Every structure is written in C-alpha cells, then in structure tokens.
N, CA, C and O atoms as a GROMACS GRO file, in nm:
protein
  344
    1MET      N    1  -5.241 -10.360  -2.347
    1MET     CA    2  -5.238 -10.286  -2.264
    1MET      C    3  -5.150 -10.351  -2.153
    1MET      O    4  -5.118 -10.468  -2.132
    2ILE      N    5  -5.115 -10.208  -2.076
    2ILE     CA    6  -5.017 -10.172  -1.994
    2ILE      C    7  -5.065 -10.207  -1.847
    2ILE      O    8  -5.186 -10.217  -1.825
    3GLU      N    9  -4.998 -10.220  -1.776
    3GLU     CA   10  -5.001 -10.289  -1.610
    3GLU      C   11  -4.927 -10.154  -1.576
    3GLU      O   12  -4.815 -10.118  -1.610
    4LYS      N   13  -5.055 -10.068  -1.472
    4LYS     CA   14  -4.996  -9.944  -1.422
    4LYS      C   15  -4.914  -9.972  -1.312
    4LYS      O   16  -4.836  -9.886  -1.271
    5SER      N   17  -4.926 -10.128  -1.237
    5SER     CA   18  -4.820 -10.135  -1.154
    5SER      C   19  -4.714 -10.094  -1.153
    5SER      O   20  -4.671 -10.012  -1.072
    6ASN      N   21  -4.614 -10.179  -1.302
    6ASN     CA   22  -4.497 -10.235  -1.311
    6ASN      C   23  -4.494 -10.179  -1.481
    6ASN      O   24  -4.420 -10.229  -1.566
    7MET      N   25  -4.589 -10.069  -1.506
    7MET     CA   26  -4.539 -10.067  -1.704
    7MET      C   27  -4.512 -10.176  -1.787
    7MET      O   28  -4.455 -10.159  -1.895
    8LYS      N   29  -4.537 -10.252  -1.760
    8LYS     CA   30  -4.558 -10.363  -1.848
    8LYS      C   31  -4.645 -10.413  -1.960
    8LYS      O   32  -4.767 -10.397  -1.952
    9VAL      N   33  -4.597 -10.465  -2.052
    9VAL     CA   34  -4.696 -10.481  -2.141
    9VAL      C   35  -4.800 -10.640  -2.108
    9VAL      O   36  -4.744 -10.749  -2.119
   10LYS      N   37  -4.955 -10.631  -2.068
   10LYS     CA   38  -4.992 -10.738  -2.050
   10LYS      C   39  -5.019 -10.829  -2.148
   10LYS      O   40  -4.987 -10.948  -2.142
   11GLN      N   41  -5.091 -10.761  -2.258
   11GLN     CA   42  -5.152 -10.809  -2.372
   11GLN      C   43  -5.126 -10.711  -2.502
   11GLN      O   44  -5.108 -10.593  -2.472
   12MET      N   45  -5.121 -10.747  -2.649
   12MET     CA   46  -5.075 -10.652  -2.755
   12MET      C   47  -5.200 -10.726  -2.835
   12MET      O   48  -5.241 -10.839  -2.809
   13PHE      N   49  -5.263 -10.622  -2.959
   13PHE     CA   50  -5.325 -10.677  -3.031
   13PHE      C   51  -5.264 -10.626  -3.142
   13PHE      O   52  -5.263 -10.503  -3.145
   14ILE      N   53  -5.205 -10.691  -3.251
   14ILE     CA   54  -5.147 -10.625  -3.360
   14ILE      C   55  -5.252 -10.643  -3.518
   14ILE      O   56  -5.310 -10.746  -3.552
   15ASP      N   57  -5.250 -10.545  -3.572
   15ASP     CA   58  -5.313 -10.539  -3.678
   15ASP      C   59  -5.286 -10.548  -3.821
   15ASP      O   60  -5.275 -10.450  -3.896
   16GLU      N   61  -5.274 -10.677  -3.856
   16GLU     CA   62  -5.202 -10.694  -3.974
   16GLU      C   63  -5.270 -10.640  -4.104
   16GLU      O   64  -5.215 -10.668  -4.211
   17LYS      N   65  -5.385 -10.564  -4.106
   17LYS     CA   66  -5.365 -10.517  -4.211
   17LYS      C   67  -5.327 -10.362  -4.289
   17LYS      O   68  -5.334 -10.320  -4.404
   18ALA      N   69  -5.284 -10.306  -4.156
   18ALA     CA   70  -5.253 -10.124  -4.116
   18ALA      C   71  -5.112 -10.188  -4.202
   18ALA      O   72  -5.067 -10.301  -4.184
   19ASP      N   73  -5.062 -10.101  -4.286
   19ASP     CA   74  -4.950 -10.100  -4.366
   19ASP      C   75  -4.813  -9.937  -4.362
   19ASP      O   76  -4.790  -9.864  -4.458
   20PRO      N   77  -4.779  -9.930  -4.282
   20PRO     CA   78  -4.786  -9.752  -4.254
   20PRO      C   79  -4.664  -9.731  -4.368
   20PRO      O   80  -4.615  -9.619  -4.378
   21SER      N   81  -4.623  -9.823  -4.440
   21SER     CA   82  -4.551  -9.779  -4.564
   21SER      C   83  -4.632  -9.729  -4.672
   21SER      O   84  -4.574  -9.650  -4.747
   22GLN      N   85  -4.754  -9.756  -4.699
   22GLN     CA   86  -4.846  -9.748  -4.746
   22GLN      C   87  -4.891  -9.543  -4.758
   22GLN      O   88  -4.931  -9.463  -4.843
   23TRP      N   89  -4.855  -9.543  -4.626
   23TRP     CA   90  -4.936  -9.413  -4.544
   23TRP      C   91  -4.878  -9.304  -4.653
   23TRP      O   92  -4.796  -9.322  -4.742
   24THR      N   93  -4.946  -9.186  -4.618
   24THR     CA   94  -4.894  -9.057  -4.724
   24THR      C   95  -4.938  -8.929  -4.623
   24THR      O   96  -5.053  -8.932  -4.577
   25GLU      N   97  -4.855  -8.825  -4.590
   25GLU     CA   98  -4.842  -8.742  -4.499
   25GLU      C   99  -4.952  -8.627  -4.574
   25GLU      O  100  -4.945  -8.573  -4.685
   26GLY      N  101  -5.040  -8.617  -4.482
   26GLY     CA  102  -5.157  -8.537  -4.527
   26GLY      C  103  -5.312  -8.561  -4.523
   26GLY      O  104  -5.407  -8.485  -4.504
   27PHE      N  105  -5.300  -8.725  -4.554
   27PHE     CA  106  -5.396  -8.810  -4.531
   27PHE      C  107  -5.419  -8.855  -4.386
   27PHE      O  108  -5.334  -8.872  -4.299
   28GLU      N  109  -5.557  -8.874  -4.379
   28GLU     CA  110  -5.591  -8.943  -4.291
   28GLU      C  111  -5.675  -9.098  -4.300
   28GLU      O  112  -5.766  -9.139  -4.371
   29TYR      N  113  -5.584  -9.163  -4.180
   29TYR     CA  114  -5.647  -9.345  -4.243
   29TYR      C  115  -5.693  -9.372  -4.097
   29TYR      O  116  -5.651  -9.337  -3.987
   30LYS      N  117  -5.779  -9.435  -4.131
   30LYS     CA  118  -5.851  -9.497  -4.012
   30LYS      C  119  -5.900  -9.668  -4.006
   30LYS      O  120  -5.954  -9.732  -4.097
   31TYR      N  121  -5.866  -9.710  -3.885
   31TYR     CA  122  -5.858  -9.866  -3.843
   31TYR      C  123  -5.926  -9.921  -3.759
   31TYR      O  124  -5.918  -9.872  -3.646
   32SER      N  125  -6.002 -10.021  -3.774
   32SER     CA  126  -6.050 -10.044  -3.608
   32SER      C  127  -5.995 -10.198  -3.609
   32SER      O  128  -5.923 -10.250  -3.693
   33LEU      N  129  -6.065 -10.270  -3.460
   33LEU     CA  130  -5.976 -10.360  -3.468
   33LEU      C  131  -6.006 -10.458  -3.346
   33LEU      O  132  -5.964 -10.434  -3.233
   34LYS      N  133  -6.049 -10.523  -3.364
   34LYS     CA  134  -6.148 -10.650  -3.279
   34LYS      C  135  -6.041 -10.730  -3.191
   34LYS      O  136  -5.961 -10.798  -3.256
   35GLY      N  137  -6.032 -10.730  -3.069
   35GLY     CA  138  -5.945 -10.833  -2.986
   35GLY      C  139  -6.028 -10.914  -2.901
   35GLY      O  140  -6.150 -10.898  -2.887
   36LYS      N  141  -5.952 -11.008  -2.841
   36LYS     CA  142  -6.015 -11.087  -2.745
   36LYS      C  143  -5.929 -11.083  -2.620
   36LYS      O  144  -5.826 -11.150  -2.631
   37LEU      N  145  -5.944 -11.023  -2.506
   37LEU     CA  146  -5.854 -11.110  -2.359
   37LEU      C  147  -5.830 -11.219  -2.380
   37LEU      O  148  -5.892 -11.314  -2.428
   38ALA      N  149  -5.687 -11.193  -2.321
   38ALA     CA  150  -5.653 -11.331  -2.281
   38ALA      C  151  -5.728 -11.421  -2.151
   38ALA      O  152  -5.812 -11.355  -2.091
   39ALA      N  153  -5.709 -11.546  -2.106
   39ALA     CA  154  -5.743 -11.564  -2.013
   39ALA      C  155  -5.689 -11.536  -1.846
   39ALA      O  156  -5.757 -11.537  -1.743
   40ASN      N  157  -5.543 -11.512  -1.866
   40ASN     CA  158  -5.478 -11.458  -1.800
   40ASN      C  159  -5.500 -11.274  -1.724
   40ASN      O  160  -5.462 -11.208  -1.627
   41ILE      N  161  -5.578 -11.263  -1.832
   41ILE     CA  162  -5.605 -11.082  -1.813
   41ILE      C  163  -5.633 -11.055  -1.669
   41ILE      O  164  -5.750 -11.090  -1.660
   42GLU      N  165  -5.601 -11.020  -1.570
   42GLU     CA  166  -5.699 -11.012  -1.448
   42GLU      C  167  -5.768 -10.884  -1.435
   42GLU      O  168  -5.737 -10.791  -1.510
   43ALA      N  169  -5.882 -10.870  -1.324
   43ALA     CA  170  -5.996 -10.776  -1.311
   43ALA      C  171  -5.892 -10.640  -1.267
   43ALA      O  172  -5.853 -10.630  -1.151
   44ASP      N  173  -5.854 -10.537  -1.371
   44ASP     CA  174  -5.794 -10.417  -1.308
   44ASP      C  175  -5.779 -10.286  -1.375
   44ASP      O  176  -5.845 -10.303  -1.477
   45ASP      N  177  -5.739 -10.185  -1.378
   45ASP     CA  178  -5.726 -10.062  -1.473
   45ASP      C  179  -5.572 -10.085  -1.543
   45ASP      O  180  -5.466 -10.086  -1.481
   46TYR      N  181  -5.590 -10.103  -1.689
   46TYR     CA  182  -5.478 -10.111  -1.755
   46TYR      C  183  -5.449  -9.963  -1.834
   46TYR      O  184  -5.534  -9.874  -1.830
   47ILE      N  185  -5.335  -9.947  -1.896
   47ILE     CA  186  -5.332  -9.822  -1.971
   47ILE      C  187  -5.349  -9.871  -2.121
   47ILE      O  188  -5.299  -9.979  -2.153
   48LEU      N  189  -5.412  -9.802  -2.204
   48LEU     CA  190  -5.420  -9.858  -2.328
   48LEU      C  191  -5.316  -9.770  -2.379
   48LEU      O  192  -5.298  -9.660  -2.327
   49GLY      N  193  -5.237  -9.817  -2.492
   49GLY     CA  194  -5.125  -9.839  -2.514
   49GLY      C  195  -5.157  -9.839  -2.644
   49GLY      O  196  -5.250  -9.913  -2.676
   50LEU      N  197  -5.066  -9.731  -2.790
   50LEU     CA  198  -5.035  -9.703  -2.919
   50LEU      C  199  -4.910  -9.710  -2.938
   50LEU      O  200  -4.827  -9.635  -2.885
   51ALA      N  201  -4.883  -9.816  -3.029
   51ALA     CA  202  -4.758  -9.813  -3.117
   51ALA      C  203  -4.742  -9.902  -3.230
   51ALA      O  204  -4.793 -10.014  -3.227
   52ILE      N  205  -4.689  -9.870  -3.310
   52ILE     CA  206  -4.632  -9.931  -3.417
   52ILE      C  207  -4.480 -10.019  -3.382
   52ILE      O  208  -4.369  -9.982  -3.344
   53VAL      N  209  -4.534 -10.141  -3.413
   53VAL     CA  210  -4.450 -10.261  -3.299
   53VAL      C  211  -4.350 -10.310  -3.405
   53VAL      O  212  -4.368 -10.296  -3.526
   54ASP      N  213  -4.250 -10.366  -3.351
   54ASP     CA  214  -4.148 -10.428  -3.430
   54ASP      C  215  -4.188 -10.591  -3.392
   54ASP      O  216  -4.167 -10.654  -3.289
   55THR      N  217  -4.240 -10.623  -3.493
   55THR     CA  218  -4.296 -10.793  -3.430
   55THR      C  219  -4.149 -10.871  -3.442
   55THR      O  220  -4.187 -10.976  -3.494
   56THR      N  221  -4.052 -10.880  -3.431
   56THR     CA  222  -3.915 -10.951  -3.400
   56THR      C  223  -3.881 -10.930  -3.253
   56THR      O  224  -3.800 -11.005  -3.198
   57ASN      N  225  -3.943 -10.825  -3.184
   57ASN     CA  226  -3.903 -10.812  -3.029
   57ASN      C  227  -4.051 -10.747  -2.923
   57ASN      O  228  -4.059 -10.711  -2.806
   58ASN      N  229  -4.156 -10.756  -3.043
   58ASN     CA  230  -4.256 -10.686  -2.963
   58ASN      C  231  -4.274 -10.585  -2.909
   58ASN      O  232  -4.361 -10.568  -2.823
   59LYS      N  233  -4.165 -10.464  -2.966
   59LYS     CA  234  -4.154 -10.342  -2.900
   59LYS      C  235  -4.182 -10.250  -3.014
   59LYS      O  236  -4.189 -10.289  -3.130
   60PRO      N  237  -4.206 -10.078  -2.960
   60PRO     CA  238  -4.235  -9.998  -3.034
   60PRO      C  239  -4.136  -9.957  -3.154
   60PRO      O  240  -4.046  -9.881  -3.117
   61GLY      N  241  -4.135  -9.987  -3.269
   61GLY     CA  242  -4.058 -10.003  -3.397
   61GLY      C  243  -4.036  -9.897  -3.427
   61GLY      O  244  -3.915  -9.878  -3.428
   62ILE      N  245  -4.109  -9.788  -3.462
   62ILE     CA  246  -4.176  -9.708  -3.550
   62ILE      C  247  -4.192  -9.539  -3.450
   62ILE      O  248  -4.295  -9.519  -3.386
   63GLN      N  249  -4.066  -9.424  -3.453
   63GLN     CA  250  -4.085  -9.347  -3.320
   63GLN      C  251  -4.198  -9.227  -3.471
   63GLN      O  252  -4.169  -9.199  -3.587
   64LEU      N  253  -4.325  -9.191  -3.382
   64LEU     CA  254  -4.437  -9.157  -3.406
   64LEU      C  255  -4.478  -9.025  -3.380
   64LEU      O  256  -4.483  -9.003  -3.260
   65ALA      N  257  -4.510  -8.922  -3.457
   65ALA     CA  258  -4.465  -8.792  -3.426
   65ALA      C  259  -4.612  -8.778  -3.371
   65ALA      O  260  -4.688  -8.778  -3.468
   66ILE      N  261  -4.682  -8.765  -3.251
   66ILE     CA  262  -4.827  -8.755  -3.174
   66ILE      C  263  -4.778  -8.639  -3.076
   66ILE      O  264  -4.681  -8.646  -3.001
   67LYS      N  265  -4.873  -8.519  -3.092
   67LYS     CA  266  -4.878  -8.406  -3.021
   67LYS      C  267  -4.963  -8.428  -2.878
   67LYS      O  268  -4.940  -8.381  -2.766
   68ASP      N  269  -5.056  -8.506  -2.918
   68ASP     CA  270  -5.180  -8.481  -2.794
   68ASP      C  271  -5.165  -8.590  -2.665
   68ASP      O  272  -5.213  -8.573  -2.553
   69LEU      N  273  -5.074  -8.727  -2.716
   69LEU     CA  274  -5.056  -8.781  -2.622
   69LEU      C  275  -4.950  -8.781  -2.565
   69LEU      O  276  -4.850  -8.727  -2.611
   70ARG      N  277  -4.956  -8.868  -2.409
   70ARG     CA  278  -4.828  -8.876  -2.340
   70ARG      C  279  -4.769  -8.977  -2.386
   70ARG      O  280  -4.841  -9.077  -2.387
   71LYS      N  281  -4.641  -8.996  -2.434
   71LYS     CA  282  -4.518  -9.094  -2.473
   71LYS      C  283  -4.491  -9.142  -2.332
   71LYS      O  284  -4.493  -9.063  -2.237
   72LEU      N  285  -4.470  -9.252  -2.320
   72LEU     CA  286  -4.439  -9.354  -2.191
   72LEU      C  287  -4.248  -9.361  -2.201
   72LEU      O  288  -4.198  -9.293  -2.290
   73LYS      N  289  -4.182  -9.418  -2.138
   73LYS     CA  290  -4.089  -9.406  -2.154
   73LYS      C  291  -4.067  -9.541  -2.235
   73LYS      O  292  -3.973  -9.528  -2.313
   74SER      N  293  -4.126  -9.667  -2.241
   74SER     CA  294  -4.124  -9.762  -2.294
   74SER      C  295  -4.113  -9.726  -2.475
   74SER      O  296  -4.046  -9.785  -2.560
   75GLY      N  297  -4.212  -9.601  -2.491
   75GLY     CA  298  -4.211  -9.603  -2.643
   75GLY      C  299  -4.334  -9.584  -2.729
   75GLY      O  300  -4.350  -9.545  -2.844
   76TRP      N  301  -4.477  -9.654  -2.562
   76TRP     CA  302  -4.574  -9.689  -2.622
   76TRP      C  303  -4.657  -9.485  -2.605
   76TRP      O  304  -4.595  -9.396  -2.547
   77PHE      N  305  -4.743  -9.472  -2.646
   77PHE     CA  306  -4.843  -9.373  -2.664
   77PHE      C  307  -4.900  -9.407  -2.556
   77PHE      O  308  -4.882  -9.526  -2.529
   78GLU      N  309  -4.969  -9.342  -2.473
   78GLU     CA  310  -5.101  -9.348  -2.362
   78GLU      C  311  -5.227  -9.322  -2.473
   78GLU      O  312  -5.227  -9.239  -2.564
   79MET      N  313  -5.304  -9.390  -2.446
   79MET     CA  314  -5.458  -9.356  -2.514
   79MET      C  315  -5.529  -9.292  -2.396
   79MET      O  316  -5.550  -9.171  -2.394
   80GLY      N  317  -5.557  -9.356  -2.318
   80GLY     CA  318  -5.614  -9.383  -2.228
   80GLY      C  319  -5.608  -9.499  -2.097
   80GLY      O  320  -5.499  -9.556  -2.088
   81THR      N  321  -5.690  -9.529  -2.018
   81THR     CA  322  -5.784  -9.620  -1.961
   81THR      C  323  -5.866  -9.705  -1.942
   81THR      O  324  -5.985  -9.681  -1.923
   82VAL      N  325  -5.801  -9.851  -1.945
   82VAL     CA  326  -5.896  -9.948  -1.987
   82VAL      C  327  -5.955 -10.046  -1.819
   82VAL      O  328  -5.886 -10.095  -1.730
   83LYS      N  329  -6.039 -10.043  -1.829
   83LYS     CA  330  -6.110 -10.108  -1.709
   83LYS      C  331  -6.139 -10.251  -1.708
   83LYS      O  332  -6.247 -10.278  -1.761
   84VAL      N  333  -6.068 -10.357  -1.658
   84VAL     CA  334  -6.131 -10.477  -1.718
   84VAL      C  335  -6.181 -10.538  -1.596
   84VAL      O  336  -6.103 -10.547  -1.501
   85TYR      N  337  -6.341 -10.594  -1.582
   85TYR     CA  338  -6.424 -10.664  -1.499
   85TYR      C  339  -6.391 -10.831  -1.514
   85TYR      O  340  -6.397 -10.857  -1.634
   86ARG      N  341  -6.369 -10.916  -1.459
   86ARG     CA  342  -6.397 -11.017  -1.445
   86ARG      C  343  -6.541 -11.115  -1.322
   86ARG      O  344  -6.551 -11.238  -1.325
   0.00000   0.00000   0.00000
C-alpha cells in the first residue's frame, strides 16, 4: 500500500509461495494472498501497488512487462485504490 501524499510504501504484503523462477512464458498463474493491516495504518485512500520485490531492500527487483497498468517512478505498478476505514 502506497501513500498518495508522498508516494512512499506504507505496508507490504509479500507472497512467499510465488516463485517467478518457475514461471513459463505463455502460461497464466494465479495467486491469492491474505494480509492483515498494521495498527499504524491510518484511515485514508492508498494506492494498491504490485511488484516482484527484492527482499534485501524491499524495493521492486524485477522489471515486469505489464501493458495496462501505470508504472510509478518507484517501480511499482498501480493496480487501483484501497480505502481504509478505522
């Protein structure tokens, strides 16, 4: 989740089961991931970002070829908006 005001990542959910090294071109892979919001996430609108993250620095680590999503300067792809209510 990316804060709209400063474009900084506020919280990440990392799927430990996804293994990009096993992906084959032309095949479709589906994953689902459940996450829990941290207590410090304030009520607001956030950008839902997508990336394959390098866990040594928690930044996008693999360039993805995605046509229909806007790529942010930080390397994340904008999937939509998430509204958090508290």
